[in-house]
Residue frames as qw, qx, qy, qz and C-alpha x, y, z in Angstrom:
[[0.000, 0.888, 0.460, 0.000, 0.00, 0.00, 0.00],
 [0.360, 0.564, -0.065, 0.740, 1.36, 3.42, -0.86],
 [0.311, -0.107, -0.553, 0.765, 2.29, 5.43, 2.19],
 [0.171, 0.128, 0.197, -0.957, -0.33, 8.13, 1.73],
 [0.364, -0.248, -0.721, -0.534, -3.21, 6.07, 0.36],
 [0.353, -0.466, -0.746, 0.319, -4.42, 5.58, 3.91],
 [0.083, -0.308, -0.195, 0.927, -4.38, 9.34, 4.33],
 [0.267, -0.047, -0.461, -0.845, -6.73, 9.76, 1.38],
 [0.423, -0.392, -0.805, -0.141, -9.15, 7.26, 2.89],
 [0.292, -0.456, -0.545, 0.640, -9.12, 9.24, 6.14],
 [0.020, 0.223, -0.068, -0.972, -9.62, 12.55, 4.36],
 [0.312, -0.201, -0.660, -0.653, -12.47, 11.25, 2.25],
 [0.349, -0.459, -0.795, 0.190, -14.21, 10.38, 5.48],
 [0.112, -0.371, -0.300, 0.872, -14.42, 14.11, 6.30],
 [0.061, -0.141, -0.506, -0.849, -16.59, 14.86, 3.27],
 [0.280, 0.496, 0.666, -0.481, -20.05, 15.45, 4.46],
 [0.335, 0.348, -0.620, -0.618, -17.23, 38.35, -24.15],
 [0.853, 0.006, 0.350, -0.386, -19.27, 35.25, -25.22],
 [0.213, 0.398, -0.850, -0.272, -18.00, 31.97, -26.48],
 [0.309, -0.170, -0.924, -0.147, -20.44, 29.14, -27.25],
 [0.455, -0.638, -0.395, -0.479, -23.10, 31.18, -25.45],
 [0.662, -0.377, -0.460, 0.456, -21.03, 31.34, -22.25],
 [0.101, -0.949, -0.050, -0.296, -21.24, 34.57, -20.27],
 [0.601, 0.120, -0.410, 0.675, -17.97, 35.80, -18.82],
 [0.383, -0.860, -0.322, -0.103, -18.90, 37.43, -15.56],
 [0.175, 0.711, -0.358, 0.579, -16.99, 40.10, -13.64],
 [0.806, -0.441, -0.374, 0.128, -15.56, 38.51, -10.49],
 [0.409, 0.484, -0.311, 0.709, -13.09, 41.28, -9.68],
 [0.312, -0.526, 0.282, -0.739, -15.03, 42.27, -6.56],
 [0.908, -0.278, -0.254, -0.184, -15.55, 38.73, -5.31],
 [0.148, -0.722, 0.604, -0.304, -13.42, 38.19, -2.23],
 [0.967, -0.105, -0.234, -0.015, -11.82, 34.80, -1.57],
 [0.170, -0.765, 0.583, -0.214, -9.15, 34.06, 0.99],
 [0.997, -0.077, -0.007, -0.016, -7.15, 30.84, 1.03],
 [0.289, -0.730, 0.595, 0.171, -3.65, 29.56, 1.65],
 [0.884, 0.382, -0.266, -0.050, -1.58, 27.30, -0.59],
 [0.508, -0.687, 0.518, -0.046, 0.84, 25.25, 1.48],
 [0.606, 0.525, -0.589, -0.103, 3.68, 23.11, 0.17],
 [0.845, -0.388, 0.335, -0.156, 3.60, 19.90, 2.17],
 [0.923, 0.326, -0.018, 0.204, 5.67, 18.24, -0.56],
 [0.363, 0.716, -0.340, 0.490, 8.51, 20.73, -0.11],
 [0.427, -0.656, 0.424, -0.456, 8.39, 20.63, 3.66],
 [0.953, -0.172, 0.208, -0.134, 8.19, 16.83, 3.79],
 [0.905, 0.316, -0.038, 0.284, 11.01, 16.00, 1.39],
 [0.300, 0.672, -0.354, 0.576, 13.30, 18.57, 2.99],
 [0.669, -0.658, 0.094, -0.333, 12.61, 17.29, 6.50],
 [0.347, 0.385, -0.787, 0.335, 15.12, 15.86, 8.93],
 [0.515, -0.323, -0.780, 0.147, 14.44, 13.68, 11.94],
 [0.232, -0.224, -0.479, 0.816, 14.64, 16.63, 14.33],
 [0.261, 0.139, 0.019, -0.955, 11.93, 18.71, 12.63],
 [0.281, -0.202, -0.863, -0.369, 9.56, 15.83, 11.87],
 [0.130, -0.486, -0.753, 0.424, 7.51, 16.39, 15.06],
 [0.100, 0.457, 0.083, -0.880, 6.84, 19.98, 14.02],
 [0.266, 0.108, -0.648, -0.706, 5.72, 18.82, 10.57],
 [0.245, -0.309, -0.918, -0.035, 3.38, 16.26, 12.13],
 [0.027, -0.515, -0.533, 0.671, 1.84, 18.96, 14.31],
 [0.187, 0.385, -0.199, -0.881, 1.24, 21.16, 11.26],
 [0.582, 0.171, -0.534, -0.589, -0.21, 18.38, 9.08],
 [0.454, -0.202, 0.785, -0.370, -1.71, 15.81, 11.50],
 [0.821, 0.329, 0.215, -0.415, -4.05, 14.41, 8.83],
 [0.653, 0.583, -0.476, -0.083, -1.03, 13.18, 6.85],
 [0.228, 0.399, -0.822, 0.336, 0.40, 11.27, 9.80],
 [0.828, -0.356, -0.125, -0.415, -2.11, 8.77, 11.19],
 [0.630, -0.581, 0.500, -0.125, -0.83, 6.43, 13.89],
 [0.949, 0.162, 0.252, 0.094, -0.13, 3.72, 11.34],
 [0.601, 0.680, -0.135, 0.398, 2.62, 5.88, 9.78],
 [0.710, -0.586, -0.067, 0.385, 5.58, 5.81, 12.14],
 [0.050, -0.911, 0.276, 0.304, 8.50, 8.23, 12.09],
 [0.476, -0.334, 0.723, 0.373, 10.76, 5.51, 10.72],
 [0.534, 0.502, 0.651, 0.199, 8.40, 4.94, 7.79],
 [0.201, 0.964, 0.133, -0.113, 8.27, 8.68, 7.07],
 [0.240, -0.784, 0.470, 0.328, 12.06, 9.06, 7.23],
 [0.583, -0.020, 0.745, 0.324, 12.54, 6.04, 5.00],
 [0.463, 0.734, 0.482, 0.122, 10.29, 7.66, 2.43],
 [0.009, 0.975, -0.096, -0.200, 12.07, 11.01, 2.69],
 [0.304, -0.663, 0.615, 0.299, 15.48, 9.41, 2.19],
 [0.768, 0.244, 0.581, 0.113, 14.45, 7.04, -0.58],
 [0.287, -0.259, 0.487, 0.783, 16.40, 7.72, -3.80],
 [0.102, 0.413, 0.749, 0.508, 13.39, 7.26, -6.07],
 [0.143, -0.828, -0.514, 0.170, 11.24, 9.47, -3.87],
 [0.273, -0.674, 0.083, 0.682, 13.85, 12.23, -3.97],
 [0.233, 0.007, 0.633, 0.738, 14.07, 11.94, -7.75],
 [0.001, -0.662, -0.710, -0.241, 10.31, 12.33, -7.98],
 [0.235, -0.840, -0.274, 0.404, 10.50, 15.40, -5.74],
 [0.324, -0.426, 0.340, 0.773, 13.35, 16.88, -7.78],
 [0.164, 0.267, 0.712, 0.628, 11.48, 16.40, -11.05],
 [0.093, -0.792, -0.602, -0.029, 8.37, 17.97, -9.57],
 [0.305, -0.746, -0.086, 0.585, 10.33, 20.96, -8.31],
 [0.344, -0.041, 0.494, 0.797, 11.66, 21.61, -11.81],
 [0.044, -0.507, -0.621, -0.596, 8.11, 22.52, -12.78],
 [0.413, -0.764, -0.425, -0.256, 6.56, 23.66, -9.51],
 [0.492, -0.128, -0.360, 0.782, 9.29, 25.48, -7.60],
 [0.140, 0.101, 0.074, -0.982, 7.25, 28.60, -8.39],
 [0.047, 0.441, 0.894, 0.068, 3.51, 28.00, -8.03],
 [0.105, 0.358, 0.175, -0.911, 2.33, 31.59, -8.43],
 [0.358, 0.067, -0.547, -0.754, 0.50, 30.75, -11.68],
 [0.348, -0.284, -0.893, -0.026, -1.29, 27.88, -9.94],
 [0.101, -0.439, -0.583, 0.677, -2.45, 30.20, -7.16],
 [0.216, 0.251, -0.170, -0.928, -3.69, 32.70, -9.74],
 [0.394, -0.082, -0.764, -0.505, -5.70, 29.96, -11.46],
 [0.307, -0.370, -0.837, 0.262, -7.15, 28.76, -8.18],
 [0.010, 0.351, 0.314, -0.882, -8.05, 32.32, -7.20],
 [0.345, 0.119, -0.398, -0.842, -9.96, 32.83, -10.44],
 [0.420, -0.196, -0.859, -0.216, -11.73, 29.48, -10.04],
 [0.235, -0.383, -0.733, 0.511, -12.72, 30.11, -6.43],
 [0.133, 0.271, 0.081, -0.950, -14.00, 33.59, -7.33],
 [0.430, 0.002, -0.576, -0.695, -16.22, 32.13, -10.05],
 [0.397, -0.275, -0.874, 0.063, -17.48, 29.37, -7.77],
 [0.127, -0.394, -0.556, 0.721, -18.35, 31.95, -5.09],
 [0.218, 0.115, -0.224, -0.943, -19.99, 34.26, -7.64],
 [0.559, -0.131, -0.614, -0.541, -22.51, 31.51, -8.43],
 [0.710, -0.412, -0.567, 0.066, -22.52, 30.03, -4.90],
 [0.066, -0.800, 0.202, -0.561, -22.20, 32.92, -2.38],
 [0.765, -0.584, 0.192, -0.195, -21.91, 30.53, 0.58],
 [0.904, 0.244, -0.201, 0.289, -18.82, 28.87, -0.90],
 [0.411, -0.853, 0.309, 0.090, -15.74, 29.15, 1.29],
 [0.592, 0.629, -0.501, 0.044, -12.40, 28.66, -0.44],
 [0.935, -0.336, -0.074, 0.086, -10.57, 25.67, 1.08],
 [0.339, -0.747, 0.528, 0.220, -7.02, 25.49, 2.33],
 [0.839, 0.498, -0.206, -0.069, -4.95, 24.11, -0.56],
 [0.551, -0.604, 0.564, 0.119, -2.06, 21.74, 0.07],
 [0.679, 0.550, -0.453, -0.176, 0.32, 20.28, -2.50],
 [0.652, -0.433, 0.620, -0.046, 1.88, 16.87, -2.05],
 [0.368, 0.401, -0.767, -0.339, 3.29, 13.90, -3.95],
 [0.814, -0.086, 0.376, -0.434, 1.46, 10.58, -4.12],
 [0.411, -0.229, 0.833, 0.291, 3.79, 8.41, -6.21],
 [0.258, 0.140, -0.568, -0.769, 1.75, 9.33, -9.32],
 [0.185, 0.341, 0.890, -0.238, -1.54, 8.05, -7.98],
 [0.101, -0.068, -0.388, -0.913, -3.64, 9.40, -10.85],
 [0.335, -0.521, -0.757, -0.209, -6.84, 8.02, -9.34],
 [0.387, -0.780, -0.376, 0.318, -6.40, 10.57, -6.56],
 [0.444, 0.450, 0.098, 0.769, -5.14, 13.58, -8.48],
 [0.136, -0.392, 0.162, -0.895, -7.17, 16.01, -6.40],
 [0.355, -0.425, -0.808, 0.203, -8.93, 15.43, -3.09],
 [0.201, -0.437, 0.022, -0.876, -11.53, 17.88, -1.80],
 [0.542, -0.384, -0.736, 0.133, -12.49, 16.96, 1.74],
 [0.346, -0.760, -0.412, 0.365, -14.25, 19.33, 4.10],
 [0.028, 0.978, -0.034, -0.204, -12.16, 22.53, 4.15],
 [0.430, -0.526, 0.593, 0.432, -9.07, 20.97, 2.53],
 [0.783, 0.603, -0.015, -0.152, -8.14, 20.65, -1.11],
 [0.588, -0.501, 0.561, 0.298, -5.12, 18.46, -1.84],
 [0.658, 0.696, -0.193, -0.213, -3.31, 18.45, -5.18],
 [0.848, -0.212, 0.386, 0.296, -0.90, 15.68, -6.21],
 [0.183, 0.845, -0.289, -0.412, 1.63, 17.67, -8.22],
 [0.295, -0.381, 0.815, 0.320, 3.56, 14.61, -9.40],
 [0.547, 0.436, 0.714, 0.021, 0.59, 13.68, -11.60],
 [0.357, 0.907, 0.209, -0.085, 1.02, 16.90, -13.59],
 [0.488, -0.545, 0.395, 0.556, 4.60, 16.81, -14.89],
 [0.334, 0.559, -0.433, -0.623, 3.63, 16.90, -18.58],
 [0.919, 0.179, 0.152, -0.316, 2.15, 14.20, -20.77],
 [0.777, 0.510, -0.352, 0.113, 5.55, 13.33, -22.28],
 [0.294, -0.730, 0.560, -0.259, 7.41, 13.05, -18.99],
 [0.404, 0.332, -0.853, -0.001, 9.53, 9.93, -18.62],
 [0.248, -0.082, 0.804, -0.535, 7.70, 8.90, -15.46],
 [0.664, 0.316, 0.338, -0.587, 4.54, 8.36, -17.51],
 [0.169, 0.406, -0.754, -0.487, 6.11, 6.31, -20.29],
 [0.053, -0.090, -0.991, -0.079, 4.01, 3.22, -19.57],
 [0.306, 0.403, 0.538, -0.674, 0.73, 5.06, -19.01],
 [0.414, 0.558, 0.679, 0.239, -2.08, 4.84, -21.58],
 [0.247, 0.233, 0.232, 0.912, -2.11, 7.85, -23.89],
 [0.280, -0.660, -0.437, -0.544, -5.64, 8.88, -22.95],
 [0.626, -0.666, -0.324, 0.244, -4.62, 8.99, -19.26],
 [0.553, -0.335, 0.010, 0.762, -1.39, 10.92, -19.56],
 [0.202, 0.600, 0.393, 0.667, -3.02, 13.42, -21.94],
 [0.322, -0.846, -0.193, -0.379, -4.25, 15.19, -18.82],
 [0.761, -0.438, -0.159, 0.451, -1.06, 14.86, -16.77],
 [0.414, 0.480, 0.079, 0.769, -0.26, 18.49, -17.52],
 [0.193, -0.172, -0.370, 0.892, 0.15, 21.69, -15.56],
 [0.272, -0.095, -0.248, -0.925, -2.75, 23.23, -17.46],
 [0.562, -0.295, -0.678, -0.370, -5.14, 20.47, -16.42],
 [0.243, -0.112, -0.729, 0.630, -4.76, 20.94, -12.66],
 [0.254, 0.087, 0.222, -0.937, -7.39, 23.66, -12.55],
 [0.623, -0.033, -0.497, -0.604, -9.86, 21.49, -14.51],
 [0.566, -0.129, -0.802, 0.140, -9.43, 18.60, -12.09],
 [0.081, -0.115, -0.557, 0.818, -9.85, 20.94, -9.11],
 [0.438, 0.043, -0.072, -0.895, -13.03, 22.39, -10.62],
 [0.648, -0.061, -0.667, -0.363, -14.40, 18.92, -11.36],
 [0.403, -0.123, -0.800, 0.427, -13.75, 17.84, -7.78],
 [0.141, 0.131, 0.365, -0.911, -15.64, 20.85, -6.42],
 [0.547, 0.042, -0.345, -0.762, -18.50, 20.26, -8.88],
 [0.534, -0.077, -0.839, -0.065, -18.78, 16.63, -7.81],
 [0.172, -0.221, -0.712, 0.644, -19.48, 17.83, -4.27],
 [0.253, 0.205, 0.120, -0.938, -22.05, 20.38, -5.43],
 [0.500, 0.042, -0.578, -0.644, -24.09, 18.19, -7.77],
 [0.687, -0.093, 0.522, -0.498, -26.97, 16.22, -6.36],
 [0.215, -0.085, 0.933, 0.275, -27.07, 12.65, -7.69],
 [0.536, 0.130, -0.298, -0.779, -29.66, 11.97, -10.36],
 [0.608, 0.019, 0.732, -0.306, -32.26, 9.24, -10.00],
 [0.719, 0.559, -0.087, -0.403, -32.79, 9.13, -13.76],
 [0.657, -0.282, 0.668, 0.206, -31.35, 5.82, -14.98],
 [0.730, 0.634, 0.255, 0.024, -31.98, 6.41, -18.69],
 [0.694, 0.085, 0.194, 0.688, -29.03, 6.97, -20.99],
 [0.151, 0.710, 0.205, 0.656, -30.28, 10.45, -21.95],
 [0.516, -0.839, -0.111, -0.131, -30.71, 11.25, -18.25],
 [0.785, -0.401, 0.115, 0.457, -27.14, 10.23, -17.51],
 [0.533, 0.377, 0.231, 0.721, -25.82, 12.18, -20.50],
 [0.078, -0.824, -0.175, -0.534, -27.60, 15.32, -19.34],
 [0.685, -0.716, -0.041, 0.124, -26.38, 14.84, -15.76],
 [0.721, -0.147, 0.191, 0.650, -22.82, 14.77, -17.11],
 [0.304, 0.602, 0.308, 0.671, -23.66, 17.69, -19.38],
 [0.343, -0.906, -0.161, -0.188, -24.72, 19.76, -16.39],
 [0.725, -0.531, 0.108, 0.425, -21.34, 19.09, -14.77],
 [0.578, 0.183, 0.313, 0.731, -19.58, 20.20, -17.94],
 [0.041, 0.808, 0.299, 0.506, -21.72, 23.34, -18.10],
 [0.539, -0.831, -0.047, 0.127, -20.62, 24.18, -14.56],
 [0.692, -0.185, 0.242, 0.655, -17.06, 23.95, -15.88],
 [0.307, 0.609, 0.352, 0.641, -18.06, 26.50, -18.51],
 [0.276, -0.904, -0.193, -0.265, -19.25, 28.84, -15.78],
 [0.678, -0.692, 0.094, 0.231, -16.34, 28.29, -13.41],
 [0.551, -0.335, 0.456, 0.613, -13.57, 28.23, -16.04],
 [0.514, 0.785, 0.251, -0.237, -14.71, 30.58, -18.82],
 [0.168, 0.836, -0.450, -0.265, -11.18, 31.10, -20.15],
 [0.449, -0.286, 0.836, 0.133, -10.33, 27.41, -20.45],
 [0.388, 0.263, -0.614, -0.635, -10.73, 25.78, -23.86],
 [0.884, -0.022, 0.011, -0.466, -13.31, 23.08, -24.53],
 [0.771, 0.317, -0.544, 0.098, -10.51, 20.66, -25.37],
 [0.169, 0.356, -0.700, 0.595, -8.88, 21.19, -21.99],
 [0.565, -0.205, 0.355, -0.716, -12.18, 20.92, -20.14],
 [0.937, 0.083, -0.064, -0.332, -13.18, 17.62, -21.78],
 [0.510, -0.589, 0.623, 0.072, -9.58, 16.35, -21.69],
 [0.903, 0.349, 0.251, 0.022, -9.44, 14.69, -25.12],
 [0.560, -0.223, 0.443, 0.664, -6.32, 14.23, -27.22],
 [0.136, 0.487, -0.209, -0.837, -6.11, 16.71, -30.11],
 [0.195, 0.070, -0.797, -0.567, -7.00, 14.25, -32.87],
 [0.134, -0.401, -0.904, 0.064, -9.87, 12.78, -30.87],
 [0.071, 0.574, 0.350, -0.737, -11.20, 16.20, -29.99],
 [0.222, 0.353, -0.436, -0.798, -11.23, 17.07, -33.69],
 [0.142, -0.122, -0.943, -0.275, -12.93, 13.75, -34.41],
 [0.011, -0.528, -0.780, 0.337, -15.82, 14.46, -32.07],
 [0.150, 0.540, 0.022, -0.828, -16.27, 17.96, -33.49],
 [0.248, 0.269, -0.648, -0.668, -16.49, 16.48, -36.99],
 [0.324, -0.110, -0.913, -0.224, -18.71, 13.53, -36.06],
 [0.234, 0.075, 0.586, -0.772, -21.22, 14.92, -33.56],
 [0.653, 0.189, -0.122, -0.723, -24.09, 14.52, -36.03],
 [0.637, 0.176, -0.731, -0.171, -23.12, 10.90, -36.79],
 [0.122, 0.053, -0.841, 0.524, -22.90, 10.11, -33.05],
 [0.431, 0.139, 0.366, -0.813, -26.36, 11.52, -32.47],
 [0.694, 0.222, -0.399, -0.556, -27.76, 9.62, -35.46],
 [0.440, 0.142, -0.880, 0.113, -26.27, 6.41, -34.04],
 [0.113, 0.048, 0.723, -0.680, -27.95, 6.99, -30.67],
 [0.584, 0.223, 0.083, -0.776, -31.28, 7.61, -32.42],
 [0.658, 0.264, -0.590, -0.386, -31.04, 4.67, -34.82],
 [0.400, 0.088, -0.881, 0.237, -30.05, 2.23, -32.08],
 [0.553, -0.601, -0.327, -0.476, -32.90, 3.54, -29.88],
 [0.651, -0.130, -0.561, 0.494, -30.68, 3.83, -26.83],
 [0.019, -0.514, 0.140, -0.846, -31.57, 7.32, -25.58],
 [0.615, -0.445, 0.153, -0.632, -34.13, 6.04, -23.09],
 [0.833, 0.017, -0.549, 0.066, -32.46, 2.70, -22.45],
 [0.541, -0.751, 0.285, -0.248, -31.49, 1.83, -18.87],
 [0.951, 0.125, -0.164, 0.232, -28.85, -0.68, -19.96],
 [0.468, -0.834, 0.201, 0.210, -25.88, -0.01, -17.64],
 [0.777, 0.040, 0.362, 0.514, -23.49, -1.34, -20.30],
 [0.345, 0.829, 0.215, 0.385, -23.96, 2.01, -22.05],
 [0.389, -0.906, 0.129, 0.105, -22.05, 3.65, -19.20],
 [0.673, -0.364, 0.469, 0.442, -18.85, 1.81, -20.11],
 [0.598, 0.436, 0.502, 0.446, -19.41, 2.30, -23.82],
 [0.238, 0.704, 0.288, 0.604, -20.11, 6.04, -23.85],
 [0.324, -0.896, -0.086, -0.291, -19.83, 7.73, -20.43],
 [0.749, -0.610, 0.142, 0.216, -16.84, 6.39, -18.53],
 [0.001, -0.819, 0.511, 0.260, -13.18, 7.24, -19.05],
 [0.875, 0.101, 0.456, 0.131, -11.80, 4.94, -21.73],
 [0.376, -0.283, 0.506, 0.723, -9.34, 4.97, -24.66],
 [0.195, -0.023, -0.533, -0.823, -12.29, 5.11, -27.09],
 [0.626, 0.090, 0.335, -0.699, -16.07, 4.76, -27.23],
 [0.261, -0.030, 0.954, 0.147, -17.62, 1.47, -28.25],
 [0.595, 0.339, -0.071, -0.725, -19.98, 1.77, -31.21],
 [0.721, 0.001, 0.691, 0.061, -18.89, -1.74, -32.25],
 [0.634, 0.768, 0.044, -0.083, -17.79, -0.38, -35.60],
 [0.859, 0.289, -0.059, 0.419, -14.56, -0.73, -37.55],
 [0.391, 0.508, -0.187, 0.745, -13.05, 2.64, -36.64],
 [0.562, -0.765, -0.312, -0.036, -14.03, 2.90, -32.97],
 [0.712, -0.301, -0.104, 0.626, -10.40, 3.53, -32.05],
 [0.279, 0.414, 0.160, 0.851, -10.57, 6.94, -33.75],
 [0.372, -0.757, -0.289, -0.453, -13.15, 8.14, -31.25],
 [0.005, 0.421, -0.618, 0.664, -12.47, 9.41, -27.72],
 [0.250, -0.354, -0.868, 0.242, -14.03, 7.78, -24.70],
 [0.027, -0.526, -0.516, 0.676, -17.02, 9.52, -23.10],
 [0.032, 0.220, 0.496, 0.840, -18.71, 10.69, -26.29],
 [0.287, -0.667, -0.672, -0.145, -21.97, 10.65, -24.32],
 [0.366, -0.614, -0.272, 0.645, -20.55, 13.27, -21.97],
 [0.171, -0.117, 0.332, 0.920, -19.76, 15.49, -24.95],
 [0.154, -0.430, -0.675, -0.579, -23.27, 15.11, -26.38],
 [0.370, -0.691, -0.589, 0.196, -24.86, 15.76, -22.99],
 [0.332, -0.429, -0.054, 0.838, -22.75, 18.91, -22.69],
 [0.025, 0.073, 0.468, 0.880, -23.97, 20.19, -26.06],
 [0.268, -0.584, -0.717, -0.270, -27.60, 19.45, -25.13],
 [0.381, -0.683, -0.414, 0.465, -27.27, 21.45, -21.91],
 [0.241, -0.264, 0.173, 0.918, -25.55, 24.30, -23.73],
 [0.084, -0.315, -0.627, -0.708, -28.37, 24.36, -26.26],
 [0.335, -0.674, -0.657, 0.038, -30.94, 24.39, -23.46],
 [0.349, -0.606, -0.221, 0.679, -29.27, 27.35, -21.78],
 [0.163, -0.047, 0.393, 0.904, -29.03, 29.18, -25.08],
 [0.231, -0.366, -0.628, -0.646, -32.76, 28.86, -25.71],
 [0.518, -0.668, -0.528, -0.079, -34.06, 29.27, -22.14],
 [0.036, 0.655, -0.284, 0.700, -33.64, 32.17, -19.75],
 [0.819, -0.511, -0.251, -0.078, -33.04, 30.28, -16.51],
 [0.268, -0.825, 0.469, -0.163, -30.60, 30.55, -13.62],
 [0.328, 0.421, -0.842, 0.075, -27.80, 28.12, -12.98],
 [0.303, -0.080, 0.810, -0.496, -29.69, 26.69, -10.02],
 [0.734, 0.325, 0.186, -0.567, -32.80, 26.24, -12.14],
 [0.595, 0.488, -0.600, -0.218, -30.69, 24.36, -14.65],
 [0.101, 0.306, -0.909, 0.265, -29.33, 22.01, -12.01],
 [0.434, 0.110, 0.693, -0.566, -32.84, 21.30, -10.71],
 [0.607, 0.356, -0.238, -0.669, -34.33, 20.77, -14.18],
 [0.843, 0.050, 0.519, -0.131, -35.70, 17.33, -15.00],
 [0.323, -0.330, 0.691, 0.556, -33.52, 15.71, -17.66],
 [0.349, 0.427, 0.788, 0.273, -36.36, 14.64, -19.94],
 [0.130, 0.916, 0.342, -0.167, -37.94, 18.09, -19.86],
 [0.225, -0.736, 0.340, 0.541, -34.56, 19.71, -20.40],
 [0.392, -0.040, 0.768, 0.505, -33.97, 17.55, -23.45],
 [0.285, 0.664, 0.675, 0.151, -37.36, 18.40, -24.94],
 [0.010, 0.970, 0.182, -0.162, -36.81, 22.13, -24.37],
 [0.544, -0.491, 0.336, 0.592, -33.18, 22.19, -25.51],
 [0.592, 0.776, 0.004, -0.218, -33.85, 22.44, -29.24],
 [0.482, -0.533, 0.606, 0.342, -30.60, 20.51, -29.61],
 [0.802, 0.593, -0.007, -0.068, -29.33, 20.09, -33.14],
 [0.772, -0.334, 0.297, 0.453, -25.90, 18.45, -33.52],
 [0.094, 0.774, -0.346, -0.522, -23.37, 20.41, -35.47],
 [0.892, 0.411, 0.187, -0.023, -22.92, 19.12, -38.99]]
C-alpha cells in the first residue's frame, strides 16, 4: 500500500465576451481568501529533528499507522527524492497555480455565495492518478507529481488517454471537477439520456467556473480525438437515435459512452478513432443548447428534470 493512500481514505471520510453562449462574468469584486501550502517541499526537505513539528502542522497526513521511521525512510528514498526533484523543476514557483485557483474560487463563489475557499495543500502521491485532487471538508489536496507533462519519462508506460491530462494546465480542470462533484446532487434518472444530461450539467458548470479554459482542456481529449468528435457529432447523435438507446437503462452504455476509456464502443470498424465519453460530450452540447434557448438561472438548470430539459433544448448536432 502506498504510504499516503491511507491518508486519502481518512480525508475522504471528512466529506459530508461570449463563447459558445457562455457569459464571462466580472468577479473582480468577489473576495476569496485561502492559503496554498507546500507539504511536498516541507516533507522531502525534513530531517528527523523537525519531523515532530511537521506532524503537528499536518496531523491528517500522519495517522498512527505511519511511524516516524516509515516517514524518514520515504524522505530518504532515492526514487522518492528523484520524484520530488522532477516535480520541483516545474513547480518550484507555483504563483500561476495560485492565480488559477483564485480565479476558479472567485467564479465558484460568484454563483454560490456561501462557498468558502478551502485550504490548498500540495503533495506527492507516487503518481496516484486516481487521486489527483482530493476535496475533503475545508481541505483541497493536489498531487503535483501527476502533472509533470504528458511526455514526462515517469509516464512512459501510461495509456495515452490517461497521460493526456497529466499536464500543468489540467490541474485547474481537475480541481473544478472535484468541487462540482461535491455540489451536484445525484440523479435518479437511470436512462441513458438522463445520464448524458447529468454529465452535461457538470460540464456546463465547468463552462461557468472556467470561462477562459478551452473546450478541449475541459473535456480532456487528445487533439486528434477532440477534432474527431467535433467532426462527427451529427453521426454520433444519429447512431444513438437509430439504435434507440436514448431512453435505455442498460448499464453497459455507461462503459461504452460515459466512462473514461481509450475510445467509445460503437462496435464499428473505426471505434479507435473516437475518444471515450462521447456521451458526456453530447450531454454537454444538449445542456448548452438548453441554456441558449431558455432564460433560466444556474440553479434552475441544475434542478431541471432531464427529460424536460432535453425536450426544451432544441438541440441540433453540429454538422
